[in-house]
C-alpha positions in Angstrom: 17.6 4.5 -42.3 21.1 3.5 -40.9 22.2 0.1 -40.0 22.0 1.1 -36.3 18.5 2.4 -36.7 17.4 -0.8 -38.3 18.8 -3.0 -35.8 17.3 -0.8 -32.9 13.7 -0.3 -34.4 13.7 -4.3 -35.0 14.1 -4.8 -31.3 17.9 -5.1 -30.8 17.2 -4.1 -27.1 20.0 -5.3 -25.1 23.4 -4.1 -24.2 26.1 -5.9 -25.9 28.6 -6.0 -22.9 27.9 -8.6 -20.3 26.6 -7.7 -16.8 29.7 -9.0 -15.2 32.7 -9.7 -17.2 34.8 -11.2 -14.4 31.9 -13.7 -13.3 32.5 -16.7 -15.5 30.1 -19.6 -15.4 30.8 -21.9 -12.3 32.5 -19.0 -10.4 32.5 -19.6 -6.7 30.5 -17.7 -4.3 33.6 -16.4 -2.7 34.7 -15.0 -6.0 31.5 -13.4 -6.9 31.4 -11.7 -3.5 34.9 -10.2 -4.0 34.3 -9.1 -7.5 31.1 -7.3 -6.3 32.7 -5.8 -3.3 35.6 -4.4 -5.4 33.0 -3.1 -7.9 30.9 -1.4 -5.3 34.0 0.2 -3.8 35.4 1.4 -7.0 32.0 2.9 -7.9 31.8 5.0 -4.6 35.4 6.0 -5.1 35.0 7.2 -8.6 32.1 9.4 -7.5 33.9 10.5 -4.3 37.3 11.2 -5.4 37.6 10.5 -9.2 39.6 8.1 -11.5 43.1 9.6 -10.9 43.0 9.4 -7.1 42.3 5.7 -6.8 45.0 3.4 -6.1 45.0 -0.5 -5.8 45.6 -0.2 -2.1 43.0 2.4 -1.6 40.4 0.3 -3.5 41.2 -2.9 -1.7 40.9 -1.1 1.8 37.7 0.4 0.8 36.4 -3.0 -0.3 37.9 -4.7 2.7 40.0 -7.3 0.8 43.6 -8.0 0.1 45.1 -5.8 -2.4 46.5 -8.6 -4.5 43.1 -9.7 -5.3 42.4 -6.7 -7.5 44.9 -7.6 -10.2 44.1 -11.3 -9.6 40.4 -11.0 -10.6 40.8 -7.9 -12.9 44.1 -7.8 -14.4 44.4 -3.8 -14.0 42.9 -1.1 -12.2 41.5 0.3 -15.7 39.5 -3.0 -16.0 38.0 -2.2 -12.6 36.8 1.0 -13.7 35.4 0.3 -17.1 33.6 -2.5 -15.6 32.1 -0.3 -13.0 30.7 2.0 -15.9 29.5 -1.1 -17.8 27.6 -2.5 -14.7 26.1 1.1 -13.8 25.1 1.6 -17.5 23.3 -1.8 -17.7 21.2 -0.6 -14.6 20.2 2.6 -15.9 19.4 1.3 -19.5 17.1 -1.2 -17.9 15.5 1.6 -16.0 15.3 3.7 -19.3 13.8 1.0 -21.3 11.0 0.2 -18.8 10.0 3.9 -18.8 9.9 4.3 -22.7 7.9 0.9 -23.1 5.0 2.6 -21.1 1.8 3.9 -23.0 2.6 7.6 -21.8 2.7 10.3 -24.6 6.2 10.9 -25.5 6.0 14.4 -23.8 5.7 12.5 -20.5 8.6 10.2 -21.4 10.8 13.1 -22.2 10.2 14.7 -18.8 10.8 11.4 -17.2 14.2 11.1 -19.2 15.2 14.6 -17.9 14.1 13.6 -14.5 16.4 10.4 -14.7 19.2 12.9 -16.0 19.0 14.8 -12.7 19.1 11.3 -10.9 22.2 10.4 -12.8 23.9 13.5 -11.7 23.1 13.0 -8.1 24.1 9.3 -8.1 27.5 10.1 -9.7 26.8 8.1 -13.0 27.2 11.2 -15.2 30.7 12.0 -13.6 31.9 8.4 -14.0 30.7 8.3 -17.6 32.3 11.5 -18.6 35.6 10.9 -16.6 36.1 7.6 -18.2 35.4 9.1 -21.8 38.3 11.6 -20.9 40.5 8.7 -19.6 39.9 6.8 -22.8 41.2 9.7 -25.1 44.8 8.3 -24.7 43.9 4.7 -24.1 42.7 2.8 -27.2 41.7 -0.2 -25.4 39.7 1.7 -23.0 38.2 3.7 -25.9 36.7 0.6 -27.4 34.7 -0.2 -24.3 33.7 3.5 -24.0 32.4 3.6 -27.3 30.4 0.4 -26.7 28.6 2.2 -23.9 27.9 5.2 -26.1 26.4 2.7 -28.6 24.3 1.2 -26.2 22.8 4.5 -25.0 22.5 5.6 -28.7 20.5 2.3 -29.3 18.1 3.2 -26.4 17.4 6.7 -27.9 16.8 5.3 -31.4 14.1 3.0 -30.1 12.6 5.9 -28.3 12.7 8.5 -30.8 11.6 6.7 -33.8 8.0 6.5 -32.7 8.2 10.1 -31.0 9.3 11.6 -34.6 6.1 10.0 -36.1 4.0 11.3 -33.2 5.1 14.8 -33.9 5.5 14.6 -37.5 9.2 15.8 -37.1 11.0 15.3 -40.4 13.5 18.3 -40.2 16.2 15.9 -39.2 16.8 12.0 -40.0 16.3 9.6 -37.0 20.1 9.3 -36.8 20.6 13.0 -36.7 18.0 13.4 -34.1 19.5 10.8 -31.8 22.9 12.4 -32.3 21.4 15.8 -31.4 19.7 14.5 -28.3 23.0 12.4 -27.3 25.2 15.4 -27.6 22.8 17.7 -25.8 22.4 15.4 -22.9 26.4 14.9 -22.4 26.8 18.7 -22.7 24.2 19.2 -20.2 25.7 16.9 -17.9 29.4 18.2 -18.4 28.0 21.8 -17.7 26.1 20.8 -14.7 29.2 19.0 -13.1 31.0 22.3 -13.6 28.0 24.0 -11.8 27.1 25.8 -15.2 23.2 25.9 -15.6 22.9 29.1 -18.0 20.4 28.4 -20.7 19.3 25.0 -19.6 16.0 25.8 -18.4 15.3 27.9 -21.4 16.3 25.2 -23.8 14.3 22.5 -22.1 11.3 24.7 -21.7 11.3 25.7 -25.4 11.5 22.1 -26.4 8.6 21.1 -24.2 6.5 24.0 -25.7 7.3 22.8 -29.2 6.2 19.3 -28.2 3.0 20.6 -26.8 2.2 22.5 -29.9 3.1 19.7 -32.2 0.8 17.4 -30.1 -1.9 19.8 -30.3 -1.7 20.1 -33.9 -1.8 16.5 -34.5 -4.7 15.9 -32.2 -6.4 18.8 -34.3 -5.5 17.0 -37.6 -7.0 13.8 -36.3 -10.2 15.5 -35.1 -10.6 17.2 -38.4 -10.1 14.0 -40.2 -12.6 12.1 -38.3 -15.2 14.9 -38.8 -14.7 14.7 -42.5 -14.6 10.9 -42.9 
């Protein structure tokens, strides 16, 4: 098992970026309100117009504050945007962990997870996540923060897929490789959906679900046989 897998399975279940980097202990109510207003406005603009279209003045106007406060509190527009991603991600990871912690069979959790994928496309999270990944290609300092978001999502999946592999008796791939496969599949799915490409998506998800149903039935049959002969 990899270092990441061990940490995840042993309960490393919190994102490592703080919920609000620009909210130091003792920050005034006024500061907190300005920071939240800027992050809310930036989130809406990223969804509506995209990273390249957002200027300091446009952001300040949408937030209803003086444009000088953007750099005063964040230092750069890039910092605003990456904090939007981190804050949005923290909300969704909390949602995801709550779902995975239920006692439902993994097939039901898998269905819920793909339902969340649709929610994330509708809310604009997928667009923000992918756009900031692209922006990070030429910005090493941004790339480190984007990598952290990726690692936090990978940790959630590692925690979820470890028991699922045992439930289905799946050993064709290691846990690390299984997580990598699902991560890549989910991001590729989102990327194509944002380009209005859906070919093959329903077939892929349908065949995965059918495989899970067959493995679940086989596992139940094996347990029943063992009980009869014991």
